[in-house]
N, CA, C, O and the ligand as a Tripos MOL2 file, in Angstrom:
@<TRIPOS>MOLECULE
protein
  261   259    66     0     0
PROTEIN
NO_CHARGES

@<TRIPOS>ATOM
      1 N         -14.3370   13.4010   -7.1840 N.3       1 MET1
      2 CA        -12.9420   13.0690   -7.0760 C.3       1 MET1
      3 C         -12.3620   13.2670   -5.7210 C.2       1 MET1
      4 O         -12.4760   14.3780   -5.2040 O.2       1 MET1
      5 N         -11.7050   12.2330   -5.0420 N.am      2 ALA2
      6 CA        -11.1840   12.0960   -3.7350 C.3       2 ALA2
      7 C          -9.8050   11.3760   -3.8760 C.2       2 ALA2
      8 O          -9.5490   10.4990   -4.7000 O.2       2 ALA2
      9 N          -8.9570   11.8910   -2.9330 N.am      3 SER3
     10 CA         -7.6000   10.9730   -2.7210 C.3       3 SER3
     11 C          -7.8050   10.1970   -1.4920 C.2       3 SER3
     12 O          -8.3150   10.6820   -0.4820 O.2       3 SER3
     13 N          -7.3350    8.7900   -1.6090 N.am      4 TYR4
     14 CA         -7.4690    7.9000   -0.9570 C.3       4 TYR4
     15 C          -6.2500    7.3840   -0.5000 C.2       4 TYR4
     16 O          -5.3100    7.6020   -1.2650 O.2       4 TYR4
     17 N          -5.9390    6.6460    0.7150 N.am      5 TYR5
     18 CA         -4.5550    6.3910    1.1450 C.3       5 TYR5
     19 C          -4.6200    4.9040    1.2650 C.2       5 TYR5
     20 O          -5.6050    4.3500    1.7530 O.2       5 TYR5
     21 N          -3.5660    4.2470    0.8200 N.am      6 ASP6
     22 CA         -3.7670    2.7180    0.8360 C.3       6 ASP6
     23 C          -2.0270    2.3300    1.1400 C.2       6 ASP6
     24 O          -1.1650    2.9220    0.4900 O.2       6 ASP6
     25 N          -1.7550    1.5680    1.9030 N.am      7 ASP7
     26 CA         -0.4130    1.1400    2.2930 C.3       7 ASP7
     27 C           0.2390    0.4550    1.1360 C.2       7 ASP7
     28 O           1.4470    0.4760    0.9020 O.2       7 ASP7
     29 N          -0.7270   -0.1880    0.3970 N.am      8 ASN8
     30 CA          0.0060   -0.9210   -0.7820 C.3       8 ASN8
     31 C           0.4550   -0.0390   -1.9360 C.2       8 ASN8
     32 O           1.4420   -0.2610   -2.6370 O.2       8 ASN8
     33 N          -0.4250    1.0410   -2.0590 N.am      9 TYR9
     34 CA         -0.1730    1.8830   -3.3930 C.3       9 TYR9
     35 C           0.1560    3.4190   -2.7110 C.2       9 TYR9
     36 O           0.5980    4.2720   -3.4800 O.2       9 TYR9
     37 N          -0.0090    3.6980   -1.5910 N.am     10 GLY10
     38 CA          0.3260    5.1610   -1.2290 C.3      10 GLY10
     39 C          -1.0050    5.8110   -1.5330 C.2      10 GLY10
     40 O          -2.0620    5.1810   -1.5080 O.2      10 GLY10
     41 N          -0.9020    7.2170   -1.8480 N.am     11 TRP11
     42 CA         -2.0080    8.0990   -2.2030 C.3      11 TRP11
     43 C          -2.5310    7.8690   -3.7030 C.2      11 TRP11
     44 O          -1.6980    7.7720   -4.6040 O.2      11 TRP11
     45 N          -3.6630    7.7960   -3.9290 N.am     12 TYR12
     46 CA         -3.9900    7.8170   -5.1810 C.3      12 TYR12
     47 C          -5.5830    8.6170   -5.3300 C.2      12 TYR12
     48 O          -6.4120    8.7160   -4.4250 O.2      12 TYR12
     49 N          -5.6880    9.0370   -6.4780 N.am     13 THR13
     50 CA         -7.1350    9.9000   -6.7950 C.3      13 THR13
     51 C          -7.9680    8.9670   -7.1460 C.2      13 THR13
     52 O          -7.6110    8.1720   -8.0150 O.2      13 THR13
     53 N          -9.0760    8.8730   -6.6330 N.am     14 ILE14
     54 CA        -10.3720    8.1940   -7.2610 C.3      14 ILE14
     55 C         -11.3490    8.9270   -8.0080 C.2      14 ILE14
     56 O         -12.0050    9.8080   -7.4510 O.2      14 ILE14
     57 N         -11.5090    8.6430   -9.2350 N.am     15 GLU15
     58 CA        -12.3800    9.4750  -10.2130 C.3      15 GLU15
     59 C         -13.5030    8.5980  -10.4970 C.2      15 GLU15
     60 O         -14.4970    9.2450  -10.8260 O.2      15 GLU15
     61 N         -13.6580    7.4720  -10.4820 N.am     16 SER16
     62 CA        -14.6900    6.7130  -10.9960 C.3      16 SER16
     63 C         -15.2300    5.4620   -9.9830 C.2      16 SER16
     64 O         -14.3820    4.9550   -9.2480 O.2      16 SER16
     65 N         -16.4420    5.0200   -9.9360 N.am     17 GLN17
     66 CA        -16.9770    4.0210   -9.2360 C.3      17 GLN17
     67 C         -15.8640    2.6450   -9.2870 C.2      17 GLN17
     68 O         -15.6040    1.9100   -8.3350 O.2      17 GLN17
     69 N         -15.3970    2.5650  -10.4650 N.am     18 ASP18
     70 CA        -14.6180    1.5020  -10.6640 C.3      18 ASP18
     71 C         -13.3710    1.5410   -9.9020 C.2      18 ASP18
     72 O         -12.8810    0.4700   -9.5420 O.2      18 ASP18
     73 N         -12.8400    2.5650   -9.6330 N.am     19 ASP19
     74 CA        -11.5670    3.0270   -8.7710 C.3      19 ASP19
     75 C         -11.9740    2.7520   -7.3830 C.2      19 ASP19
     76 O         -11.1910    2.1040   -6.6890 O.2      19 ASP19
     77 N         -13.1790    3.1860   -6.8380 N.am     20 ILE20
     78 CA        -13.8270    3.0350   -5.5320 C.3      20 ILE20
     79 C         -13.7740    1.4440   -5.2380 C.2      20 ILE20
     80 O         -13.1580    0.9140   -4.3140 O.2      20 ILE20
     81 N         -14.5600    0.7930   -6.2330 N.am     21 ASP21
     82 CA        -14.5930   -0.7030   -6.0500 C.3      21 ASP21
     83 C         -12.9780   -1.2040   -5.9400 C.2      21 ASP21
     84 O         -12.6820   -1.8130   -4.9120 O.2      21 ASP21
     85 N         -12.3040   -1.0580   -6.5830 N.am     22 PHE22
     86 CA        -10.8590   -1.4900   -6.6920 C.3      22 PHE22
     87 C         -10.3150   -1.2000   -5.2470 C.2      22 PHE22
     88 O          -9.8340   -2.1150   -4.5790 O.2      22 PHE22
     89 N         -10.4040    0.1860   -4.7370 N.am     23 TYR23
     90 CA         -9.9700    0.3240   -3.3730 C.3      23 TYR23
     91 C         -10.4640   -0.3860   -2.2630 C.2      23 TYR23
     92 O          -9.7580   -0.7130   -1.3080 O.2      23 TYR23
     93 N         -11.6900   -0.6360   -2.3750 N.am     24 HIS24
     94 CA        -12.1680   -1.5230   -1.2570 C.3      24 HIS24
     95 C         -11.7470   -2.9160   -1.3980 C.2      24 HIS24
     96 O         -11.5600   -3.6860   -0.4560 O.2      24 HIS24
     97 N         -11.6060   -3.1960   -2.6900 N.am     25 GLN25
     98 CA        -11.2640   -4.7400   -2.9110 C.3      25 GLN25
     99 C          -9.9440   -4.8890   -2.3530 C.2      25 GLN25
    100 O          -9.6550   -5.9230   -1.7520 O.2      25 GLN25
    101 N          -8.9820   -3.7970   -2.5210 N.am     26 THR26
    102 CA         -7.5430   -4.0070   -1.9550 C.3      26 THR26
    103 C          -7.6330   -3.7350   -0.6710 C.2      26 THR26
    104 O          -6.7270   -4.2820   -0.0420 O.2      26 THR26
    105 N          -8.3870   -3.0840    0.0080 N.am     27 GLN27
    106 CA         -8.4400   -3.1500    1.5500 C.3      27 GLN27
    107 C          -8.9640   -4.4110    2.1500 C.2      27 GLN27
    108 O          -8.6040   -4.7910    3.2650 O.2      27 GLN27
    109 N          -9.8650   -5.0950    1.3630 N.am     28 ARG28
    110 CA        -10.4340   -6.2920    1.9090 C.3      28 ARG28
    111 C          -9.2610   -7.3910    1.6800 C.2      28 ARG28
    112 O          -9.1660   -8.3640    2.4270 O.2      28 ARG28
    113 N          -8.4680   -7.1900    0.7110 N.am     29 ALA29
    114 CA         -7.4000   -8.2920    0.7360 C.3      29 ALA29
    115 C          -6.1890   -8.0860    1.3830 C.2      29 ALA29
    116 O          -5.2520   -8.8790    1.2990 O.2      29 ALA29
    117 N          -6.1650   -6.9600    2.0870 N.am     30 SER30
    118 CA         -5.0350   -6.4720    2.8920 C.3      30 SER30
    119 C          -5.0880   -6.9070    4.3530 C.2      30 SER30
    120 O          -6.1620   -7.0150    4.9440 O.2      30 SER30
    121 N          -4.0200   -7.1310    4.8690 N.am     31 VAL31
    122 CA         -4.0090   -7.5830    6.3250 C.3      31 VAL31
    123 C          -3.0530   -6.6410    6.8480 C.2      31 VAL31
    124 O          -2.2810   -5.9840    6.1500 O.2      31 VAL31
    125 N          -3.1520   -6.5890    8.4150 N.am     32 ARG32
    126 CA         -2.1880   -5.7680    9.2650 C.3      32 ARG32
    127 C          -0.8680   -6.7200    9.4900 C.2      32 ARG32
    128 O          -0.8590   -7.8050   10.0730 O.2      32 ARG32
    129 N           0.1470   -6.1020    8.9360 N.am     33 LYS33
    130 CA          1.3760   -6.7780    9.3340 C.3      33 LYS33
    131 C           2.4460   -5.8000    9.5140 C.2      33 LYS33
    132 O           2.2260   -4.6000    9.3510 O.2      33 LYS33
    133 N           3.6040   -6.2590    9.8450 N.am     34 LYS34
    134 CA          4.9630   -5.4550   10.1390 C.3      34 LYS34
    135 C           5.5700   -5.4240    8.6940 C.2      34 LYS34
    136 O           5.7490   -6.3980    7.9620 O.2      34 LYS34
    137 N           5.7980   -4.3530    8.4800 N.am     35 CYS35
    138 CA          6.5490   -4.1100    7.1260 C.3      35 CYS35
    139 C           7.9070   -4.7850    7.4150 C.2      35 CYS35
    140 O           8.4270   -4.7920    8.5310 O.2      35 CYS35
    141 N           8.4660   -5.3840    6.2440 N.am     36 LYS36
    142 CA          9.9030   -5.6430    6.5210 C.3      36 LYS36
    143 C          10.9330   -4.7970    6.4850 C.2      36 LYS36
    144 O          12.0230   -5.1020    6.9700 O.2      36 LYS36
    145 N          10.7090   -3.7060    5.9380 N.am     37 GLY37
    146 CA         11.6130   -2.5290    5.6970 C.3      37 GLY37
    147 C          11.6030   -1.4130    7.1480 C.2      37 GLY37
    148 O          12.6150   -1.1220    7.7850 O.2      37 GLY37
    149 N          10.5560   -1.0410    7.3680 N.am     38 CYS38
    150 CA         10.5850    0.1810    8.4480 C.3      38 CYS38
    151 C           9.9870   -0.5750    9.7110 C.2      38 CYS38
    152 O           9.9850    0.0310   10.7830 O.2      38 CYS38
    153 N           9.5030   -1.8120    9.6470 N.am     39 GLY39
    154 CA          9.1450   -2.3950   10.9290 C.3      39 GLY39
    155 C           7.6990   -1.7470   11.4320 C.2      39 GLY39
    156 O           7.2080   -2.1520   12.4860 O.2      39 GLY39
    157 N           7.0870   -0.8050   10.7030 N.am     40 GLN40
    158 CA          5.9260   -0.3950   11.0990 C.3      40 GLN40
    159 C           4.6600   -1.2780   10.8130 C.2      40 GLN40
    160 O           4.6600   -2.0910    9.8880 O.2      40 GLN40
    161 N           3.7230   -1.1150   11.5300 N.am     41 THR41
    162 CA          2.4330   -2.0530   11.5210 C.3      41 THR41
    163 C           1.6960   -1.3720   10.1480 C.2      41 THR41
    164 O           1.3260   -0.1980   10.1680 O.2      41 THR41
    165 N           1.5490   -2.1250    9.1110 N.am     42 VAL42
    166 CA          0.7700   -1.4060    7.9810 C.3      42 VAL42
    167 C          -0.2130   -2.5570    7.4670 C.2      42 VAL42
    168 O          -0.1330   -3.7320    7.8240 O.2      42 VAL42
    169 N          -1.0910   -2.0740    6.6330 N.am     43 LYS43
    170 CA         -2.1460   -2.6880    6.0550 C.3      43 LYS43
    171 C          -2.0290   -3.0610    4.7450 C.2      43 LYS43
    172 O          -2.6970   -2.4140    3.9390 O.2      43 LYS43
    173 N          -1.2580   -4.0530    4.2930 N.am     44 ILE44
    174 CA         -0.9780   -4.2620    3.1110 C.3      44 ILE44
    175 C          -1.3610   -5.9630    2.6530 C.2      44 ILE44
    176 O          -1.6430   -6.8150    3.4960 O.2      44 ILE44
    177 N          -1.3170   -6.1590    1.5600 N.am     45 LYS45
    178 CA         -1.6470   -7.3440    0.8710 C.3      45 LYS45
    179 C          -0.8580   -8.4840    1.3650 C.2      45 LYS45
    180 O           0.3650   -8.3950    1.4710 O.2      45 LYS45
    181 N          -1.6100   -9.7170    1.7180 N.am     46 ARG46
    182 CA         -0.8400  -10.8770    2.3170 C.3      46 ARG46
    183 C           0.4210  -10.9730    1.4790 C.2      46 ARG46
    184 O           1.4770  -11.0830    2.1010 O.2      46 ARG46
    185 N           0.4550  -10.9490    0.3150 N.am     47 GLU47
    186 CA          1.5210  -11.4030   -0.5480 C.3      47 GLU47
    187 C           2.6730  -10.2540   -0.5350 C.2      47 GLU47
    188 O           3.7480  -10.4470   -1.1030 O.2      47 GLU47
    189 N           2.3820   -9.0700    0.1380 N.am     48 TYR48
    190 CA          3.6320   -8.2410    0.1220 C.3      48 TYR48
    191 C           4.1580   -8.1810    1.4260 C.2      48 TYR48
    192 O           3.5060   -8.5060    2.4180 O.2      48 TYR48
    193 N           5.3590   -7.7600    1.4530 N.am     49 ALA49
    194 CA          6.4500   -7.6820    2.4900 C.3      49 ALA49
    195 C           6.6500   -6.3510    2.8260 C.2      49 ALA49
    196 O           7.1010   -6.0780    3.9390 O.2      49 ALA49
    197 N           6.3980   -5.5500    2.0850 N.am     50 TYR50
    198 CA          6.7670   -3.8970    2.1890 C.3      50 TYR50
    199 C           5.6880   -2.9730    2.0470 C.2      50 TYR50
    200 O           4.7740   -3.1680    1.2470 O.2      50 TYR50
    201 N           5.7690   -1.8340    2.8960 N.am     51 CYS51
    202 CA          4.6770   -0.8680    2.7600 C.3      51 CYS51
    203 C           4.9840   -0.0640    1.5480 C.2      51 CYS51
    204 O           6.0610   -0.2340    0.9760 O.2      51 CYS51
    205 N           4.1510    0.7610    1.1330 N.am     52 ASN52
    206 CA          4.4720    1.6460   -0.2120 C.3      52 ASN52
    207 C           5.7720    2.5000   -0.0380 C.2      52 ASN52
    208 O           6.5550    2.6710   -0.9720 O.2      52 ASN52
    209 N           5.9480    3.0040    1.1620 N.am     53 SER53
    210 CA          7.0920    3.8000    1.0170 C.3      53 SER53
    211 C           8.6250    3.0650    0.8960 C.2      53 SER53
    212 O           9.6170    3.4840    0.3000 O.2      53 SER53
    213 N           8.4820    2.0450    1.5360 N.am     54 CYS54
    214 CA          9.5810    1.0350    1.2570 C.3      54 CYS54
    215 C           9.7280    0.6200    0.1540 C.2      54 CYS54
    216 O          10.8470    0.6440   -0.3610 O.2      54 CYS54
    217 N           8.7170    0.1640   -0.4580 N.am     55 ALA55
    218 CA          8.5590   -0.3510   -1.9560 C.3      55 ALA55
    219 C           9.3420    0.6480   -2.7640 C.2      55 ALA55
    220 O          10.2330    0.3720   -3.5680 O.2      55 ALA55
    221 N           8.8660    1.9250   -2.4280 N.am     56 ASP56
    222 CA          9.2860    3.0560   -3.4290 C.3      56 ASP56
    223 C          10.8930    3.1100   -3.2880 C.2      56 ASP56
    224 O          11.6320    3.2520   -4.2620 O.2      56 ASP56
    225 N          11.3500    2.9790   -1.9450 N.am     57 LYS57
    226 CA         12.8380    3.1280   -1.7750 C.3      57 LYS57
    227 C          13.4750    1.9940   -2.4290 C.2      57 LYS57
    228 O          14.4070    2.3100   -3.1670 O.2      57 LYS57
    229 N          13.2110    0.7630   -2.3450 N.am     58 LEU58
    230 CA         13.4990   -0.3590   -2.9580 C.3      58 LEU58
    231 C          13.6330   -0.1930   -4.5040 C.2      58 LEU58
    232 O          14.6730   -0.4480   -5.1120 O.2      58 LEU58
    233 N          12.5900    0.2160   -5.0260 N.am     59 GLU59
    234 CA         12.5690    0.5730   -6.2900 C.3      59 GLU59
    235 C          13.5630    1.6410   -6.9990 C.2      59 GLU59
    236 O          13.8770    1.5640   -8.1860 O.2      59 GLU59
    237 N          13.9750    2.5580   -6.1910 N.am     60 LYS60
    238 CA         15.0580    3.5530   -6.3560 C.3      60 LYS60
    239 C          16.2920    3.1570   -5.9980 C.2      60 LYS60
    240 O          17.2330    3.9240   -6.2040 O.2      60 LYS60
    241 N          16.4900    1.9770   -5.4410 N.am     61 GLY61
    242 CA         17.7860    1.1910   -5.1990 C.3      61 GLY61
    243 C          18.3550    1.4760   -3.7900 C.2      61 GLY61
    244 O          19.5130    1.1900   -3.4860 O.2      61 GLY61
    245 N          17.4140    2.0960   -2.8940 N.am     62 TYR62
    246 CA         17.9470    2.3060   -1.5300 C.3      62 TYR62
    247 C          17.9150    0.9890   -0.7950 C.2      62 TYR62
    248 O          17.2750    0.0480   -1.2660 O.2      62 TYR62
    249 N          18.5810    0.8820    0.3450 N.am     63 ASP63
    250 CA         18.6110   -0.2430    1.2260 C.3      63 ASP63
    251 C          17.6140    0.0140    2.2650 C.2      63 ASP63
    252 O          17.6090    1.0040    2.9970 O.2      63 ASP63
    253 N          16.6840   -1.0470    2.2780 N.am     64 VAL64
    254 CA         15.7600   -0.8620    3.5320 C.3      64 VAL64
    255 C          15.8120   -2.1490    4.3370 C.2      64 VAL64
    256 O          16.0300   -3.2460    3.8240 O.2      64 VAL64
    257 N          15.5920   -1.9370    5.6740 N.am     65 GLY65
    258 CA         15.4820   -3.1250    6.5450 C.3      65 GLY65
    259 C          17.0430   -3.8740    6.6310 C.2      65 GLY65
    260 O          17.2030   -4.8920    7.3040 O.2      65 GLY65
    261 ZN          7.8480    0.1480    5.2990 Zn       66 ZN66
@<TRIPOS>BOND
     1     1     2 1
     2     2     3 1
     3     3     4 2
     4     3     5 am
     5     5     6 1
     6     6     7 1
     7     7     8 2
     8     7     9 am
     9     9    10 1
    10    10    11 1
    11    11    12 2
    12    11    13 am
    13    13    14 1
    14    14    15 1
    15    15    16 2
    16    15    17 am
    17    17    18 1
    18    18    19 1
    19    19    20 2
    20    19    21 am
    21    21    22 1
    22    22    23 1
    23    23    24 2
    24    23    25 am
    25    25    26 1
    26    26    27 1
    27    27    28 2
    28    27    29 am
    29    29    30 1
    30    30    31 1
    31    31    32 2
    32    31    33 am
    33    33    34 1
    34    34    35 1
    35    35    36 2
    36    35    37 am
    37    37    38 1
    38    38    39 1
    39    39    40 2
    40    39    41 am
    41    41    42 1
    42    42    43 1
    43    43    44 2
    44    43    45 am
    45    45    46 1
    46    46    47 1
    47    47    48 2
    48    47    49 am
    49    49    50 1
    50    50    51 1
    51    51    52 2
    52    51    53 am
    53    53    54 1
    54    54    55 1
    55    55    56 2
    56    55    57 am
    57    57    58 1
    58    58    59 1
    59    59    60 2
    60    59    61 am
    61    61    62 1
    62    62    63 1
    63    63    64 2
    64    63    65 am
    65    65    66 1
    66    66    67 1
    67    67    68 2
    68    67    69 am
    69    69    70 1
    70    70    71 1
    71    71    72 2
    72    71    73 am
    73    73    74 1
    74    74    75 1
    75    75    76 2
    76    75    77 am
    77    77    78 1
    78    78    79 1
    79    79    80 2
    80    79    81 am
    81    81    82 1
    82    82    83 1
    83    83    84 2
    84    83    85 am
    85    85    86 1
    86    86    87 1
    87    87    88 2
    88    87    89 am
    89    89    90 1
    90    90    91 1
    91    91    92 2
    92    91    93 am
    93    93    94 1
    94    94    95 1
    95    95    96 2
    96    95    97 am
    97    97    98 1
    98    98    99 1
    99    99   100 2
   100    99   101 am
   101   101   102 1
   102   102   103 1
   103   103   104 2
   104   103   105 am
   105   105   106 1
   106   106   107 1
   107   107   108 2
   108   107   109 am
   109   109   110 1
   110   110   111 1
   111   111   112 2
   112   111   113 am
   113   113   114 1
   114   114   115 1
   115   115   116 2
   116   115   117 am
   117   117   118 1
   118   118   119 1
   119   119   120 2
   120   119   121 am
   121   121   122 1
   122   122   123 1
   123   123   124 2
   124   123   125 am
   125   125   126 1
   126   126   127 1
   127   127   128 2
   128   127   129 am
   129   129   130 1
   130   130   131 1
   131   131   132 2
   132   131   133 am
   133   133   134 1
   134   134   135 1
   135   135   136 2
   136   135   137 am
   137   137   138 1
   138   138   139 1
   139   139   140 2
   140   139   141 am
   141   141   142 1
   142   142   143 1
   143   143   144 2
   144   143   145 am
   145   145   146 1
   146   146   147 1
   147   147   148 2
   148   147   149 am
   149   149   150 1
   150   150   151 1
   151   151   152 2
   152   151   153 am
   153   153   154 1
   154   154   155 1
   155   155   156 2
   156   155   157 am
   157   157   158 1
   158   158   159 1
   159   159   160 2
   160   159   161 am
   161   161   162 1
   162   162   163 1
   163   163   164 2
   164   163   165 am
   165   165   166 1
   166   166   167 1
   167   167   168 2
   168   167   169 am
   169   169   170 1
   170   170   171 1
   171   171   172 2
   172   171   173 am
   173   173   174 1
   174   174   175 1
   175   175   176 2
   176   175   177 am
   177   177   178 1
   178   178   179 1
   179   179   180 2
   180   179   181 am
   181   181   182 1
   182   182   183 1
   183   183   184 2
   184   183   185 am
   185   185   186 1
   186   186   187 1
   187   187   188 2
   188   187   189 am
   189   189   190 1
   190   190   191 1
   191   191   192 2
   192   191   193 am
   193   193   194 1
   194   194   195 1
   195   195   196 2
   196   195   197 am
   197   197   198 1
   198   198   199 1
   199   199   200 2
   200   199   201 am
   201   201   202 1
   202   202   203 1
   203   203   204 2
   204   203   205 am
   205   205   206 1
   206   206   207 1
   207   207   208 2
   208   207   209 am
   209   209   210 1
   210   210   211 1
   211   211   212 2
   212   211   213 am
   213   213   214 1
   214   214   215 1
   215   215   216 2
   216   215   217 am
   217   217   218 1
   218   218   219 1
   219   219   220 2
   220   219   221 am
   221   221   222 1
   222   222   223 1
   223   223   224 2
   224   223   225 am
   225   225   226 1
   226   226   227 1
   227   227   228 2
   228   227   229 am
   229   229   230 1
   230   230   231 1
   231   231   232 2
   232   231   233 am
   233   233   234 1
   234   234   235 1
   235   235   236 2
   236   235   237 am
   237   237   238 1
   238   238   239 1
   239   239   240 2
   240   239   241 am
   241   241   242 1
   242   242   243 1
   243   243   244 2
   244   243   245 am
   245   245   246 1
   246   246   247 1
   247   247   248 2
   248   247   249 am
   249   249   250 1
   250   250   251 1
   251   251   252 2
   252   251   253 am
   253   253   254 1
   254   254   255 1
   255   255   256 2
   256   255   257 am
   257   257   258 1
   258   258   259 1
   259   259   260 2
@<TRIPOS>SUBSTRUCTURE
     1 MET1         2 RESIDUE 1 A MET
     2 ALA2         6 RESIDUE 1 A ALA
     3 SER3        10 RESIDUE 1 A SER
     4 TYR4        14 RESIDUE 1 A TYR
     5 TYR5        18 RESIDUE 1 A TYR
     6 ASP6        22 RESIDUE 1 A ASP
     7 ASP7        26 RESIDUE 1 A ASP
     8 ASN8        30 RESIDUE 1 A ASN
     9 TYR9        34 RESIDUE 1 A TYR
    10 GLY10       38 RESIDUE 1 A GLY
    11 TRP11       42 RESIDUE 1 A TRP
    12 TYR12       46 RESIDUE 1 A TYR
    13 THR13       50 RESIDUE 1 A THR
    14 ILE14       54 RESIDUE 1 A ILE
    15 GLU15       58 RESIDUE 1 A GLU
    16 SER16       62 RESIDUE 1 A SER
    17 GLN17       66 RESIDUE 1 A GLN
    18 ASP18       70 RESIDUE 1 A ASP
    19 ASP19       74 RESIDUE 1 A ASP
    20 ILE20       78 RESIDUE 1 A ILE
    21 ASP21       82 RESIDUE 1 A ASP
    22 PHE22       86 RESIDUE 1 A PHE
    23 TYR23       90 RESIDUE 1 A TYR
    24 HIS24       94 RESIDUE 1 A HIS
    25 GLN25       98 RESIDUE 1 A GLN
    26 THR26      102 RESIDUE 1 A THR
    27 GLN27      106 RESIDUE 1 A GLN
    28 ARG28      110 RESIDUE 1 A ARG
    29 ALA29      114 RESIDUE 1 A ALA
    30 SER30      118 RESIDUE 1 A SER
    31 VAL31      122 RESIDUE 1 A VAL
    32 ARG32      126 RESIDUE 1 A ARG
    33 LYS33      130 RESIDUE 1 A LYS
    34 LYS34      134 RESIDUE 1 A LYS
    35 CYS35      138 RESIDUE 1 A CYS
    36 LYS36      142 RESIDUE 1 A LYS
    37 GLY37      146 RESIDUE 1 A GLY
    38 CYS38      150 RESIDUE 1 A CYS
    39 GLY39      154 RESIDUE 1 A GLY
    40 GLN40      158 RESIDUE 1 A GLN
    41 THR41      162 RESIDUE 1 A THR
    42 VAL42      166 RESIDUE 1 A VAL
    43 LYS43      170 RESIDUE 1 A LYS
    44 ILE44      174 RESIDUE 1 A ILE
    45 LYS45      178 RESIDUE 1 A LYS
    46 ARG46      182 RESIDUE 1 A ARG
    47 GLU47      186 RESIDUE 1 A GLU
    48 TYR48      190 RESIDUE 1 A TYR
    49 ALA49      194 RESIDUE 1 A ALA
    50 TYR50      198 RESIDUE 1 A TYR
    51 CYS51      202 RESIDUE 1 A CYS
    52 ASN52      206 RESIDUE 1 A ASN
    53 SER53      210 RESIDUE 1 A SER
    54 CYS54      214 RESIDUE 1 A CYS
    55 ALA55      218 RESIDUE 1 A ALA
    56 ASP56      222 RESIDUE 1 A ASP
    57 LYS57      226 RESIDUE 1 A LYS
    58 LEU58      230 RESIDUE 1 A LEU
    59 GLU59      234 RESIDUE 1 A GLU
    60 LYS60      238 RESIDUE 1 A LYS
    61 GLY61      242 RESIDUE 1 A GLY
    62 TYR62      246 RESIDUE 1 A TYR
    63 ASP63      250 RESIDUE 1 A ASP
    64 VAL64      254 RESIDUE 1 A VAL
    65 GLY65      258 RESIDUE 1 A GLY
    66 ZN66       261 GROUP 0 **** ****
């Protein structure tokens, strides 16, 4: 069991081989781009505009960017 960090989802715990595969798949599908919210360069999926922490704030109703 290990904790992995990914800019799409933040920290998450990996317990099985399936999760590891999913993690690597997500990493492969991700590109380095500037987050629309905080302006930081993050590794997120092509179709995503915000990093995990900004997406979190958006979900909670905060204004980002
Ligand atoms: Zn951000």
